[in-house]
C-alpha positions in Angstrom: 60.4 -17.1 50.9 59.2 -19.5 53.6 56.7 -22.3 52.3 53.7 -20.6 54.0 54.3 -17.4 52.2 53.8 -19.1 48.9 51.0 -21.1 50.2 49.2 -17.5 50.2 50.7 -15.8 47.0 48.9 -19.2 45.3 45.5 -18.7 47.1 45.7 -15.1 46.3 46.1 -15.8 42.6 43.5 -18.5 42.4 41.3 -15.9 44.5 42.2 -13.6 41.3 41.9 -15.9 38.8 38.6 -17.1 39.6 37.1 -13.5 40.3 38.7 -12.5 37.1 37.1 -16.1 35.5 33.3 -14.8 36.8 33.8 -11.7 36.0 34.4 -12.7 32.3 31.7 -14.9 32.4 29.1 -12.5 33.7 29.8 -10.5 31.4 29.5 -12.9 28.3 26.0 -13.8 29.8 25.1 -10.5 30.3 26.1 -9.5 26.8 25.0 -12.8 25.2 21.7 -13.7 27.1 18.9 -11.4 28.4 19.8 -12.2 32.0 19.8 -8.9 34.1 18.7 -7.1 31.5 15.6 -4.7 32.4 12.3 -5.1 30.9 13.0 -1.6 29.4 15.6 -2.6 27.7 15.0 -5.8 26.8 11.6 -4.8 25.3 13.5 -1.9 23.2 16.0 -4.3 21.8 13.2 -6.5 20.4 11.0 -4.4 18.8 14.4 -3.3 16.7 14.6 -6.4 15.7 10.8 -5.7 14.6 11.9 -2.8 13.1 14.5 -4.2 11.0 12.1 -6.8 9.4 9.8 -4.1 8.0 12.0 -1.5 7.1 12.7 -1.1 3.7 14.9 -3.0 1.0 15.9 -1.7 -2.3 14.7 -4.3 -5.1 17.7 -3.9 -7.1 16.4 -5.5 -10.0 13.8 -2.7 -10.3 15.7 0.0 -9.4 18.6 -1.2 -11.7 15.7 -0.6 -14.1 14.5 2.6 -13.5 17.5 4.3 -13.6 18.3 2.8 -16.9 14.5 4.4 -17.8 16.4 8.0 -17.2 18.9 7.3 -19.5 18.0 5.4 -22.4 14.6 5.5 -24.2 12.2 2.6 -24.9 9.2 1.2 -25.3 6.1 -0.3 -23.3 3.3 -2.6 -25.1 0.7 -3.9 -22.5 -2.2 -5.4 -22.3 -5.3 -5.9 -19.5 -8.0 -8.5 -19.6 -10.9 -9.5 -17.4 -12.3 -13.4 -16.6 -15.6 -13.3 -14.7 -15.9 -15.9 -12.1 -17.5 -19.1 -12.7 -20.7 -17.4 -10.8 -20.7 -14.3 -13.1 -22.8 -15.2 -15.6 -24.3 -11.8 -16.1 -24.7 -9.8 -18.9 -21.8 -7.4 -18.0 -19.7 -9.5 -16.8 -19.7 -11.4 -20.1 -19.3 -8.3 -22.2 -16.1 -7.7 -19.9 -14.4 -10.8 -20.6 -14.6 -10.0 -24.5 -13.1 -6.5 -23.8 -9.4 -5.9 -24.0 -6.9 -2.8 -23.3 -4.0 -2.6 -25.5 -1.4 -0.1 -24.5 1.8 1.1 -26.9 4.0 3.7 -25.4 7.6 5.1 -26.6 9.3 7.6 -23.7 12.8 8.8 -23.7 13.4 10.2 -20.1 16.2 12.1 -21.2 14.2 14.4 -23.7 11.1 14.4 -21.6 9.1 13.2 -24.0 6.3 10.5 -24.4 3.9 9.3 -26.4 0.7 6.5 -25.1 -2.0 5.1 -27.5 -4.4 3.2 -25.7 -7.2 1.3 -27.4 -10.0 -0.5 -26.1 -11.7 -3.4 -28.2 -14.5 -5.4 -27.4 -14.9 -8.9 -29.8 -12.0 -7.6 -32.0 -13.5 -4.6 -33.1 -11.6 -1.1 -31.7 -14.3 0.3 -29.6 -12.6 3.6 -28.0 -9.3 5.4 -28.5 -7.2 7.2 -26.2 -4.1 9.3 -26.8 -1.3 10.6 -24.0 1.7 13.0 -25.0 3.9 14.6 -23.0 6.6 17.2 -24.0 7.7 20.7 -23.6 6.4 20.3 -19.7 3.0 19.7 -21.2 0.8 16.8 -20.1 -2.1 16.2 -22.4 -4.8 13.5 -23.7 -6.5 13.3 -26.8 -9.8 11.3 -28.1 -10.8 12.0 -31.8 -14.5 11.1 -30.3 -14.2 13.8 -28.3 -11.7 16.7 -29.2 -9.7 16.8 -32.4 -6.5 18.3 -30.6 -4.7 17.2 -27.5 -6.4 18.8 -24.1 -3.1 19.6 -22.0 -2.0 21.0 -18.7 1.6 22.5 -18.5 3.5 21.4 -15.0 3.9 25.1 -14.1 2.0 27.5 -12.0 -0.7 25.1 -11.1 -2.1 26.7 -8.4 -2.9 29.4 -10.6 -4.4 27.1 -12.6 -6.3 25.6 -10.1 -7.5 29.1 -9.0 -8.8 30.0 -11.8 -11.2 26.4 -11.7 -12.6 27.6 -8.8 -10.3 25.6 -6.0 -10.0 27.9 -3.1 -7.7 26.6 -0.9 -4.5 25.3 -2.7 -2.2 25.2 0.3 -1.4 21.5 -0.8 -1.1 21.7 -4.3 2.6 22.1 -5.7 3.3 24.8 -8.3 4.6 22.2 -10.2 4.9 18.0 -9.8 7.8 16.5 -10.0 8.7 12.7 -10.7 9.6 10.3 -7.8 11.4 7.5 -7.5 10.0 5.6 -5.3 13.7 3.6 -4.3 15.4 7.0 -3.9 12.5 8.4 -1.9 12.2 5.9 0.8 16.2 5.1 1.3 17.9 6.4 4.0 21.4 6.3 4.9 23.0 3.8 7.6 24.0 7.3 9.7 20.2 8.2 9.0 18.9 5.1 10.5 21.6 4.7 13.6 20.6 9.0 14.1 16.8 8.7 13.9 17.3 5.2 16.3 19.7 7.0 18.8 17.7 10.0 19.3 14.2 9.0 19.0 14.5 5.7 21.0 16.4 8.1 23.9 13.6 10.6 23.9 11.1 7.5 24.7 13.2 6.1 27.0 12.9 9.6 29.0 9.4 9.9 28.6 8.1 6.1 29.9 8.1 5.3 33.3 10.2 1.8 34.0 7.2 0.8 35.7 5.2 0.5 32.4 7.8 -2.2 31.3 6.5 -5.8 32.3 7.9 -9.8 31.5 5.6 -12.6 31.3 7.2 -15.7 30.9 6.1 -19.1 29.3 3.4 -18.3 26.6 2.2 -20.6 23.9 2.2 -18.7 20.8 1.1 -20.2 17.6 2.6 -19.0 14.2 2.1 -20.6 11.1 1.5 -24.3 12.8 4.1 -24.0 14.7 4.0 -23.9 18.8 6.4 -21.6 20.9 7.4 -21.0 24.2 7.9 -17.2 24.3 8.6 -14.5 26.6 6.9 -11.1 26.1 7.7 -8.1 27.1 5.1 -5.9 27.3 4.7 -1.8 26.8 1.4 -1.0 28.6 0.5 3.3 28.2 -2.3 5.1 29.1 -4.1 7.6 26.8 -2.3 10.3 29.1 0.7 8.9 29.0 1.1 8.5 25.3 -0.7 11.8 25.3 2.7 13.2 26.6 5.0 10.5 24.4 3.3 11.7 21.2 4.1 15.6 22.2 7.8 14.5 23.7 8.5 12.8 20.3 6.9 16.0 18.4 9.0 18.3 20.6 12.2 16.5 20.4 11.8 16.6 16.2 11.5 20.1 16.4 15.1 20.4 17.9 16.5 17.6 15.3 17.7 19.4 12.3 19.1 16.2 10.8 15.9 14.6 10.6 14.0 17.8 9.9 16.1 18.0 6.7 15.4 14.7 5.9 11.8 15.1 5.8 12.3 18.4 4.1 14.7 16.6 1.4 11.7 13.8 0.7 8.5 16.4 0.8 10.6 18.0 -1.8 11.1 15.3 -3.8 7.0 14.7 -3.4 6.4 18.0 -4.9 5.1 19.4 -1.8 5.0 23.2 -1.1 7.2 25.3 1.2 4.7 24.4 4.5 6.9 21.2 4.5 10.0 22.3 1.8 11.6 24.4 4.4 12.6 23.5 7.8 11.0 26.5 9.8 8.2 26.6 8.1 8.2 22.6 8.4 9.0 23.4 12.2 5.2 25.2 12.3 3.9 22.8 11.0 4.9 20.2 13.8 3.7 22.9 16.2 0.3 22.8 14.8 0.6 19.2 15.6 1.7 19.8 19.4 -1.3 22.1 20.0 -3.8 19.5 18.6 -2.6 16.8 20.5 -2.4 19.0 23.7 -6.2 20.0 23.6 -7.6 16.0 22.9 -9.4 15.2 25.4 -8.4 11.7 26.8 -10.8 8.9 27.6 -10.2 6.3 30.2 -10.8 3.2 28.1 -7.9 5.0 25.1 -4.3 4.2 25.5 -2.0 1.5 23.5 -0.4 -2.1 24.9 2.4 -3.8 23.0 3.5 -6.7 23.7 6.4 -8.7 22.2 6.7 -12.8 22.3 10.1 -13.9 22.1 11.4 -17.0 21.6 15.5 -18.4 21.8 16.4 -14.4 21.5 14.2 -14.4 18.2 11.0 -12.3 18.0 7.6 -14.9 17.2 5.3 -12.2 16.8 4.1 -8.6 18.2 0.6 -7.8 19.9 -0.5 -4.2 19.7 -3.8 -3.6 21.7 -5.4 0.2 21.0 -8.1 1.7 22.9 -8.9 -1.9 24.1 -10.6 -2.4 20.5 -8.7 -3.2 18.0 -5.7 -5.7 18.1 -2.8 -6.0 15.3 -0.7 -9.1 15.7 2.8 -8.3 12.9 5.5 -10.2 11.7 8.1 -10.1 9.4 10.9 -11.8 8.1 13.7 -10.2 6.0 16.6 -12.1 4.5 19.3 -11.7 1.7 16.7 -12.4 -1.2 13.1 -12.5 0.3 10.5 -10.1 2.6 7.9 -11.6 4.4 5.2 -9.5 5.9 2.1 -10.5 7.8 -0.6 -8.1 9.5 -3.6 -9.3 11.4 -6.2 -6.7 12.7 -8.9 -7.7 14.9 -11.7 -6.1 16.2 -12.0 -7.4 20.3 -15.5 -6.2 20.0 -17.0 -8.2 17.1 -16.1 -11.1 14.4 -14.3 -9.1 11.9 -10.6 -9.7 11.2 -8.5 -8.9 8.8 -5.3 -10.5 7.1 -2.5 -9.0 5.1 0.0 -11.0 3.6 2.9 -10.2 1.7 5.7 -12.1 0.2 8.5 -11.3 -2.1 11.4 -13.3 -3.2 14.1 -11.4 -5.7 17.2 -12.0 -7.2 19.4 -9.9 -10.0 16.6 -11.1 -13.1 13.5 -12.1 -11.0 10.9 -10.5 -8.6 8.1 -12.1 -7.7 5.5 -10.4 -5.4 2.6 -12.0 -3.4 0.0 -10.5 -1.8 -3.5 -11.6 0.3 -5.3 -9.5 1.6 -8.5 -12.0 4.1 -11.7 -10.7 5.9 -13.6 -12.8 8.3 -11.5 -16.0 6.3 -12.3 -15.5 2.8 -9.6 -13.9 0.6 -11.3 -11.1 -0.7 -8.2 -9.8 -3.0 -5.2 -11.5 -4.2 -2.3 -9.5 -6.2 0.7 -11.3 -7.6 3.3 -9.6 -9.6 6.0 -11.1 -11.6 9.0 -9.3 -13.0 11.7 -11.3 -15.5 14.2 -8.9 -17.0 17.4 -6.9 -15.9 18.7 -3.9 -16.8 21.8 -5.7 -18.5 19.5 -7.5 -20.9 17.6 -3.9 -21.4 14.5 -5.6 -21.3 11.6 -6.6 -19.0 8.8 -8.6 -18.9 5.6 -8.1 -16.1 2.7 -10.0 -15.3 -0.1 -8.8 -13.0 -3.0 -10.6 -11.8 -5.5 -9.5 -9.9 -7.9 -12.0 -8.2 -10.8 -10.1 -6.5 -14.0 -12.0 -5.6 -12.6 -14.9 -7.9 -13.0 -12.6 -10.8 -9.3 -11.9 -12.5 -8.2 -9.0 -13.8 -4.6 -9.5 -15.8 -1.9 -7.1 -16.9 0.8 -8.2 -19.4 3.7 -5.6 -20.5 6.9 -5.5 -22.0 9.3 -2.8 -21.7 11.7 -2.9 -24.3 15.1 -0.1 -24.3 16.2 1.1 -27.6 18.6 3.5 -28.6 16.6 5.9 -30.3 12.8 6.3 -30.3 11.1 8.8 -33.4 7.6 7.8 -32.9 6.9 10.1 -30.4 4.4 13.3 -30.7 5.5 16.5 -30.4 3.1 19.0 -28.5 2.9 22.4 -30.0 0.7 25.6 -29.9 -1.0 23.9 -33.1 -2.0 20.3 -32.0 -2.4 21.2 -28.1 -5.0 23.4 -26.2 -3.2 24.6 -23.4 -5.4 25.0 -20.2 -3.0 27.4 -18.2 -3.2 29.8 -21.2 -7.1 30.0 -20.8 -9.3 32.4 -18.3 -11.4 31.4 -16.2 -14.4 32.5 -18.4 -12.8 30.2 -21.2 -12.2 27.2 -19.0 -15.2 27.0 -17.4 -17.6 26.9 -20.7 -14.6 24.1 -22.3 -14.9 21.9 -19.7 -18.6 21.5 -19.6 -18.6 21.4 -23.3 -15.7 18.6 -23.1 -17.7 17.1 -20.3 -20.8 16.8 -22.1 -19.1 14.9 -25.2 -17.5 12.7 -23.1 -20.9 11.3 -21.4 -22.5 11.0 -25.1 -19.6 9.1 -26.2 -20.2 7.1 -22.9 -23.6 5.9 -23.7 -23.3 5.3 -27.1 -20.6 3.3 -26.3 -22.8 1.2 -23.6 -25.2 1.0 -26.1 -23.1 -0.8 -29.0 -21.8 -2.9 -26.4 -25.3 -3.9 -24.9 -24.1 -2.9 -21.4 -26.7 -2.3 -18.7 -26.2 -0.5 -15.8 -27.3 -2.0 -12.7 -31.2 -0.6 -12.2 -31.8 -2.1 -15.8 -30.3 -5.9 -14.5 -32.0 -5.1 -10.9 -35.3 -4.5 -12.6 -34.8 -7.1 -15.4 -34.1 -10.1 -12.5 -37.1 -9.1 -10.3 -39.2 -8.7 -14.0 -38.1 -12.1 -14.6 -38.6 -13.4 -10.9 -42.1 -12.7 -11.3 -42.6 -14.0 -14.1 -41.0 -17.7 -12.9 -43.8 -16.9 -9.7 -46.4 -16.6 -11.9 -45.6 -19.5 -14.0 -45.5 -21.6 -10.5 -49.3 -19.8 -9.6 -50.8 -21.1 -12.5 -48.6 -24.8 -12.4 -49.9 -25.3 -8.7 -53.7 -23.9 -9.9 -53.3 -26.2 -12.7 -52.3 -29.1 -10.6 -55.6 -28.4 -8.0 -57.5 -28.0 -10.8 -56.8 -31.6 -12.2 -57.3 -32.7 -8.7 -60.5 -31.7 -7.8 -61.8 -32.5 -11.0 -60.6 -36.6 -9.9 -62.3 -36.3 -6.6 -65.2 -34.6 -8.2 -65.1 -38.2 -10.7 -64.4 -40.4 -8.4 -67.9 -38.8 -6.2 -70.1 -39.6 -9.5 -68.9 -42.8 -9.7 -70.0 -43.7 -6.7 -73.3 -41.7 -6.6 
């Protein structure tokens, strides 16, 4: 081969290598950066991050405790107290601060039995006692000051019982109420999650015009004291577009047997009726929703705008404006042992704003949950929950603190698991009146009589501890203010008379 031919081959190889390098480099840039992606693709990419930060994460510590409850008896001891704020010095706040509710429970879920004794104490004196028992599928209450036997409901044919009580529409009332395991209720397999994402993101893409997506660069966002230079990926939908999407998603759900079966399973766990637990009936309920959405009249100012603010490939915060009236700002962070969620609600036509914040940290034997509700820059509620213990230790200590307007409600509880528990009341026809067995003519007078007795006992307890209704406090305050006002007037009159006497004396002296 001559020298020119060799040179041509080398040049050709170099060109091919350059093309390959450019292709590989271009692919890497496309895969690892946001270059060349459409606004629509990037919007859904980052919305996926938002949803991941807000999805339910099972608490292993509490899930293991709940599982142990299903197989092993346990005892619960708890105490509820109230501490008023320094500003609450009224009579009723003082009474509440001297009260406590003591609770003792023995539970055996394998035997489907439970017994609880709750005693309300005031200044170390028992004020009122309430007993609860569960056995033989009957749930019952008793207080010796009201009825001498347990008054119970059998967890069967509840629709019939409601009819006897005069409830005509019992369509949403289940025949039986099943216990709900929150972890099982909210758990979804990875396959189910992926199916839902694939199915409904595809439906959204097919029913949203690409012109509805936009991008704004170099937007300054402040979050928790840190300034970010972000790019916003925005979806803007008019009321009519939003209506079309709602219908499309509902129609997609009608054809989605996997998700329909998932919903039906969750509905059954909640004890809902066949309208929601049977797929065919559930399909009918969805069609009703489609008809309702179709009949809605849209106004020009209605619609939604969603903006995801991103910095270096990470979502900083998300804003949603609904009907040009309310703005929601949300962000979350989910890591292995901690989650954080923040929701900021702002009314754009007023100064009203609400901030909800939640943080949770977990490990094998500890969970600490803190929730704060802020209204117009004032903390109106704060909830702190601490769970210490584990299924392996066969015990759990729970401390709950709820602060409302600087007044504090505390609940302390300890659960200890035991091999056997004997102190559980067995409900029978001899110690329990089951309401299901009564006719309407028997039920109504019985419940009316019990209601009257409860009102009588309630008034007796109020008088015993010196409790005052709000109107009594108001009248007393008005009376006290009137007395203070009258005393001030009297003092002013005496001061005026004294001054006049002095003036009169001075004038007599001059004469």
